[in-house]
N, C-alpha and C positions, 0 to 999 in steps of 0.2 A: 876721929873723924866723922863726919858727918855725913848722912846716905845722902843720895841724890836726889831722892825725891824730898827730902828734906829742907835740901838747899833751893833746888828748883818753885820749891813751893815757900821758901824764905822770899826769895829772889822775885816772884809773883807777888805777895803777900808785904813786900818793902815798901809800898805806900799805906799801907795800914799803919804799918811800925812808924810809920814818919821817920823813915830810914832812908837814903839812898847810899851807892857808891862811889866810890869819889874813881875818875877814872886815873887821879895821879895815885891812889893806893898800891901796893905791889898784889901780887896772890895771895898773899899768905892775910895782907891784913883783910882782904877782900875777904877771904875765907872763913878767920876771926869776926869780920865782921856780923858775915851768914851763919854762924854759929851763935852769935850772942844774939839776932833777931829769932832763930827757931827757938835757941832757949826761952827766948820770951815766953812764946808763944805757951798760953795756956790749956788745958785739956779741953778747957772749953772753944779756946781760939778753933784745936783743931776739931772739934765736933762741928762749928760754923763750916771749915772749909769741907771736910765729907758732904756737908747738907748741899752744900751750893756745888761740889761738884754732881750731886743728883738732879739738882734742880735741870739740869741742861736736860732737853727736848728728845732729844738725840744719844746712843751711843757714845761714849768718849773718854779716850785713851789719851794715860802720857806717857814716852819713852823717854829717854836719853838718847842721846846724839851716835847710840851703839846698834839702838833699835830694841832696849831692854827697856820691858813694859815696868812702869814705876807705880803707875795707879790708873783705875777706872770708873766709873758707876755703876749701879747694878746694873743700867741697861744694856752694858758693854757684858756684863755676865750673861742678861737671859739672850744679847744678841750670839756671843758662842756657845752656848750651852753649855755654860759652867755653873758648876754647884756654889763653889765658894772662890772666894779671893784668891784662894793657896792654886787653886787652876790657874790663874791669870798672871797673879803677881811675879817679878823678875822672870818671867820667859821671856825669851825673842821674841816680839814682832811676826817675826818671818813662820813662827809656827803656826799666824793666821793668815799669812798673805803672803807670797811667794817671795824670794828675793826681787826680783826684778821688777815686782810691783812696786816695793817699798823704796827700789832706788831711785823709781823713776820720781815718788812723790817727794826724793829727797834734790833732786836736780829739779823739779819745779820748784820747790821752796827755796832754792838759790837763784834761777831764775825770776823769781817773781819778786824779789822784795821779802823772801819769810813766810810768804802766804798766800796759797792757794785753795778754791771752792769749786766743786765739783769734781774730782777725779774719777771716772768709773774705776772699777778694781774689781778680782773676784778673790773675794776669802774665801777660808773653812772656818769650818768650826770646830770643837774641841775633836769633836768624831771622824773629822773629816769631811763631815758633807760641805761641796762649796756651794756659794751665789752670791749673787752678783751685788755690788755695793756701790755706792757716792761718797766718797772723805772729800773730807774740808782739811787742810789740816794750818797750823801758824810756828815758825820758830817762838821756841822762847827765849831771850837774852837777855845777858846783863848788863851793868850800865853800861860796858864800853862794848856793847854789842856781838857780844862771844856768843855761838850759842848753844845752850846747857842742856836742852829739849824739844823737842818737839809736841803739840797737843793736835790730839787729831777728833776732829768730830764724826763719824761713821751714821750712814742711814743703808739701811736693808733696802734693795734695788730689785730685790726679787718679785715684787706686786707690780712697780715702775714698767720695769721691765717688762712682765706680762701684758698690761697695757699696752706698751706704748708694740710689743708683736701681734698682740689682737688688732692695734689701731691700722697698722701697717696691713695687715693681712686684707683688715677688712678694706682697707685703700685699694690694693690690690685686687680685689673680688670688686667692687665698683668702679676703678679704672675699664676691669672686665666687661663687665654688667655695659657701661657706658657706651664700649666700643663696639659689643657685639650688638647690641638692640639696632635694630635696622635703621628706627626714628631719627631724627636730630636732634640732641640733647645741649642744653648750653646752661648757664647760669649769669646772670648779668647782675652788677649793681646798684645803688640808686637815682644813677644817675645813665643806666641801660647802655654800660659799659660791659662786655664780656670779658667775663671772669675763665672759666672755662667751657669746655665745647669737648662733645664728642668726635669721634674720628668721621662717622657720616655726615656729620652737621659741616668739619672739615672739607669733605668731598665735594656736597652741596657748594660750598665757599669757593670751590679753587685754590685749597691752601695742601701745601705737601704737607702740615704739624698742624694741630690744632693751634698747640702756643703760638701760631701765630696773629691770632685773632683775639690774645687777650690785649686789655686796653684799649680797644676798637667799639664801633659801632656799627649797625645797621647798614650807617650813610656809608660806610667804606666801602661796602663790598652792593649795595642792590641800589635801584633807582630810587630816586628822589623822595616818586611820590608812594612806596610802597614803604621805605621807608622814614616818612615823615608818622604815617598812618601807625604802624610799628611801635616807637616814641610814642603817640599818643596813649594809643593802649596803654602801654608801659605804665606811663608816668600813672592814668588815670590808676590804675592798682596799688603804686607806689602812695597814692594818695588816700583811695579808701579801703586798700588793704581786700580788696573784694578780686578774687580770681574771672579767669576769661577760660572760656570750658568750650575748646571743640569749634573752634572758629574757621569757617574757610576762607582761607587768605588765596589773592592771587599774585604771587609772588613774583616781582622781574628783575631780573638782575641786571647789573649796569651794561652788559654786554645786549642787552633784549629778550635774552630767552628767557621764555615765561612757562612756571612750575605752579601746580596748586596744592596747595599743605591746609590738614588740620590743625591747627594752633591749640595748645591748654600752656597757659601760662600760672604759673602760682606762687603768692609772694612767700619772703621770706622773711621771720620777725627773729627778734631778738631776746632776750630773757625781758627785755620789759612792754613788747607787743608791739613793738616800732619797727616798722617794716624798712629793712636794709637793701633787700633786692628781690631778684625771683627766678626760678627753675623754670622753662619753656621747653616740652617737649614737640614737635611738629610732624605730622607723618605723611610724605608724600601719595597724592592721591590723585596724580597726574592721570594715570591709569585711566582709572575710575573716573576721572571727568569727562576725558576723551569719550569712554565707555558708552559714558550718562548721556555726551551729546550724540552718538552713531543712535544710542537708544532713541533718542528722542526725532532722530529723523528718520528712522528707523519707525518709527509710532506715528509720524503724520504722512509717511507712505501708507503703512495698512492700514491707514484712518482711511484714506483714501480710495485703497483698494477694497476695504470693506465697502464707505459708502459707494465704489460702483455694483459693489456685488450685488448689496442689500437693492439697488435699483433695478439690478439684472433679476435680481430674485420676485422680486415686482414685476418685471414685466414676463417673467416667466410663470408666473402664477396668472397673472392676466391673462397669456397665454393658452394656458392647462386649462383654466374656468373657459376660453372662449371653446379650446379644442372636446373638453369634459361636455360643453353647448353643442358644438357641431358634432358630435358624437353619437349626439342622443338624439339630436333632428336627425341625421342621415340614417341613423339607423330607424326610427320610424319611420320615416320617409319610403324605403328599402322595406321593411318590413311590409307596409301598408297592403303596396301590389302584390308581398309573395302572399299575404292572407287572399290578395284576391285573385291571385293565379291555381290556390292550392280548392279555393269554395267553388270555383266555375269545374276544375277538376272533378272533384268533388261532385256537381252538380251532373256534370256529362260520364261519366261512371256510373252514379247510382240512377240517371234517366235512358243512357244509352247505353250502358255496358254492355248490352245481349244483343246488341245491335255492329259493335264491335269486336271485333277480332282480327289475330294476327299481329301485323306489326300498329295497326293505327293501336290497338289496345296497349300493345308494346310502350309505345310513345309517351302514352297519357302515363302510365307509371313510372318513369322513368322523369319525366316531365316533375311528378308530386318529389319524386326522393332527392330530384336537385332543389327543388323548392325549399324542401328539407331541411339539406344539409344547406344551404346559402344559410334557410335561419338561425340554425345551430349556428355558424359564421358569424353573426352579426351579434347574439347573445354570449359567443366568448368576445370576441372585443366589446362589448359594453361592461363585462366583466373585466376586461383584465384594464378596463380603463378607471373602474373606480378603485382599485389596486392600491394602498400609499395614500387614501385620502385622508386629508388629519381631523376631519371632522369626523373618521370612527371614533365610539369609545374606548377606552381600555377599561376591560372589568378581569376581578377573579375569575380566573378558567381554570377545573381542576381535569387533568388531561383524560387519565384513570375514566370517569364521566363523560367526556366528550365523547372518548373512541366506542362508551356502551353503545350512546345515540346514533353513530354514522354506523357499530356494526345494524344495527337497530334499522338504517335506514338504507342499509346493504343488503335487509334478510333476502327480499327475490331471490339479487342473484347468488347471492352464497347460499341459497337452498337450492334451487338450480341449479348449482354446478358439483351439490355435496360439497360445500370450500369449507375451511375450516380461518378464523380470523383471531393471531394468539398475540396478546397483548400482554406486557410486562410491566413493573414498574414507571409511572411516569408521574413529572413532577406537575405542579400547579403554579402557571404563569400567570403574572397579569399584563395582559393580549388584546388584539382585538380579536373577541370570538369569531366572528364570521371567518377571519380571513385564517387561522391557525384551522379554524373546521374544513375549510377549502381546501389546505395544503393537503391534512392527511385522505380526505375524501380521495383527492383525485389522485394518488399515490396507492391507497388500498384500489380502489379501483383499477388500476392501470394493472394491479397486482391481479387479479381474480381476472380481468380481459383477456390479457396476455400470453395466458395458461392455460395447456393443454395434458398437465397430470390428473392421474385420476382421481384424488385429492388435490386440488388447488390449493396450495398454503398460504397465507402472508401472516410472516411474524411482525408486530413491531418494538422497539427496544430501546432507552433510554440511555446514555453514560456521561458521569457529568465532571469536568475539571473545573478545573479552579477559575475557567474564567468562562466557561462556557457547557450550554447541553448537547451532546450530540445524539439526534438520535438516525432511529437506519429504520428503513420500512425494508423487508428481503421477505422473496416471495422463488416458487418452485419452479417460475413459469417458461418459457421460450428461451428468454434471453435474448442477450444484443450483439450483433458482430461490433467484434473491439474498434473498427474503424466507424463505425457509426457511433458510436458516446458522445461524440463530439457534436452531432449535430440535434439531441435529442431535446435541445432547452430550448430550439428556433421557435419562433409562429410558425404555426402551422405546416410545423417539420412532421412527414408521416413515413414510417419507415413500411408499412404495408398498407394495401389496397381496403377502400371502404367496404368492397362487395365483401371483406376476408376479417376486420374488424374495422366498428365504428366508431365515429369518433374527428374531431376538425384538426387536431395536433398542436393546439394551443394548450393544452392542461399543463405539463410541463412548461410552457413558457410561464404563465399565470403562477405557476409554483418557485419560479426563479423569481421572479416578482419581487411575490411575494417577502420571499427570505432576504432578499435582497434589500427590502425596505427593512427591516430590522436588523439590518449588518449583519447579517451570516450570508453562510454559504451553503451550496450546496453542490451535491456530483453523483454520478454513479456508477457501479460497478458489476461487469458482468458477465458469464461464461453463457455461448452460444448452448440451448439446450439445458442448461442447470439451472438457470434462472437468473434474479437479478438485486441487484442491495442499492435503495437509494436514501442517500443522507443526507441529513442538512444540521445544521447548526443552529441556535441562540446564545445572544450572551445574556451572562448571567445576570444583568440589569434587571432581566424581567418576568425574575422568581427564582424559587427556593425549592428544593423537592420536598414535596409531602408525601405526607405518613399512611396516604390514603392507599387501600387496598389493589392492586393490579389485578384483573381481568385474566378470565384464560380462554 
């Protein structure tokens, strides 16, 4: 009795032996003829059969209708991890696939006229490791159409499955990315028809689903003017391959709504470099455009106000110049008669002093004192009017050296009162020297003047913060009542009589104007009978701390 493989091979190679089985012969005759065919095969022909099977580019298996493996090629051994033919020949094919999978293939063969392609199955190698595969199969029939066996071509689908799963995962990530980005993203074909859009684009177009846009154009959703302009831009991209980058577009929908977008469109090319479509992304900049228009409007208003302020500034400068001139003229005109009054008083006292006595002499002295105070008032007014004048030059001022100079200027009063002036470490400033000297001079002089201590003492110190210098002038003088602190810096404000303490009361007002001219602040703290501290600030932009040795 012949083996089933030899019978099948005999039938497969029947045309080669130029022998056909007649449908009229009985089974015994067919077996006899098949035997004669196989017996007629030489060893050389069997080698040819084996070589022919190994020429298949995929693993190939021949099995009988019961599912027993009759033959295979070397690729099949490799696929199922078998060492030799003994590991696979004669074994049921269900050792390598489930019975249900094999039954599925048999059913497909019966339904599809004995041939199927690309059936996905799960196989196992000889060690039991499972892997996905794709099988194409065909029935081997005799001349009467009876099925004698099955030839199966098996392809390992592990890599293909991995690639497909990777592509599926990438598509999911791409879809998530597309729908997560707030910008509108879309793909179009060469005729500017939508192929794919993301969900934000669909929402802008008033669609429930992105799929509703597929196959349509901008003319289906937007005003004709915008749609035509977009179409012309896109067709130019199709012709030239040049992208469109960041074009600001006014998008008008068919219902009249207007939005502004920044659009970028990039051509998509095939492997031959031919433009087959484009991908576009548009960012809604409507709020930015509205803000831009508001800024333009605000800019125009600001420009008008700046021009008005400049006009007012010019007017103020003119008024200030006139006021300075007026102050100078008035003070000059006032000082002339005062000088005359004091000169005549001096003549009277010199020529007739021995003849005047009692009230007459006292009246002349009071008139002279009043004229002297009036002269001081005029000088203070002139000084106050000059504070902050722009033509004063800024120069480098080492405050340590400046305080030495002030102490020398005040030496007569310091020695007469047996006083002390203590100066800590002070910074170097780039500032108007005349005014910083006037400021310290006034504060130190006040500390010495309003002082009845046995040893009048004035201390000058400086504290530095990230934004400003804080200067303090502390004395151990008579102090100030708390309710009077708010009046200290008013012009010609006096808390004591002229007989008790000299001065016009303009000194602190001048200090305030100097400090505020630099953008600083000035204030006072005091305890009655225990002294006062006058503090003021100067912005850091006017200098840096010096390494100059302080004075004591």
